[in-house]
N, C-alpha and C positions, 0 to 999 in steps of 0.2 A: 639321712638328716635333711631337714627342710632348708630351703634357700635362706629363709629369714634367720635360722639358727647359724648357718654358715656365716652370714653377714655379721651376726652378733659376735661370733668367735673372732672374726677378722677385726672388728671394732675393739674387742677386748685385747687382742694381741697388740694393737696400736697403743692402747693405754698402758699395758704392761711394758711395752718397749720404752715408753717415756720414763717409767719408774726404774727400769733396769739401767738406762743411761745415767740417771741421777745416782743410783746406788753404786754403780760400778766405777764412778769417777773418784779416784783416790783423793781428790781435793775435798770431797765431802765426808771422808772417814774421820773418825775421832783421832785427834792428835795430828791432823794434817799439817804439814809444814814444820813439824817439830823433829829435831834429831832423835833417833831411836833411843839414844842414851838418856834423853831427858823425859821420855814418856813414862809416866807412873803406871803401876800394874793395873789399876782400874781403867785407865784410858786405853792401855794395851788390850785389855779384855773387851772393851767396847769396840775397839778397832777390829778385833777378831770377829765379833758379831756383825759389824758392818760388812765385812768381806763375805761372811757366810750368807747374809741376807741377799747380797748381790748375786751370789752363785745360785741360790734357791730361786730368785726371781728369774734369772737366765734360764734355769731348767724349766720353770713353769712356762715361760715364753716359748721355749722350744716345743714343749708338749702341746700347747694351744695351737701353735702354727702347724704342727704335724697333724693334729686332729682336724683342723679346718681344711688342710690340703688333702688329706686322705678322703674325707667325706665330700669334697667338692668335685671329685672325679666322677665320671659317669659310671653307672652300674657295670657296663661292659668292660671297663678298664680296671675294675677292682681286682685285687690279687686273690688267688686261691689261699686256703688256710695255711698250707705249707710255706707259700711265698710270703704270707703275712708275717710268719714267725721270723723269717730272714729279714724282712723289712724292719720289723721292730728291733731286732738285734742291730741292724745298721744305724737306726736312729738313736739307739742307746749309746752306740759307739760315738756318734757325732756329738751327743750331749756330753759324754765323758771327755772327748777331745776339747770341746768348748770350755768346760770347767778347768781342765788341765792347763789350757792356754791362758785362761784368766789367772789361775793360781801362779803360773810361771811369771806372768807380767807383774804380779804383786810382789814377788820376791826379788825383782830386779829394780 
């Protein structure tokens, strides 16, 4: 990947980070500040989608950051194909852990 593309990915990650911070903030979810017993089904559904959007934005951010980091390494430090599969699995686990952490914080 060219240096200008890596820079564009880095810039994109910064933009996505701002969106993620906004979407992940519970104060911005539908029905924020209302007791759960007072939230109507439509608002509850919107709140669910607010959370899903934040999770998806976080996943996108992780993938963009991983892509930029992977391709910014020199050719001599890139992993072999077998190692790449292990690396992908490790990043997928990190993404799942991130999502699980967000979901757990949402339930508390």
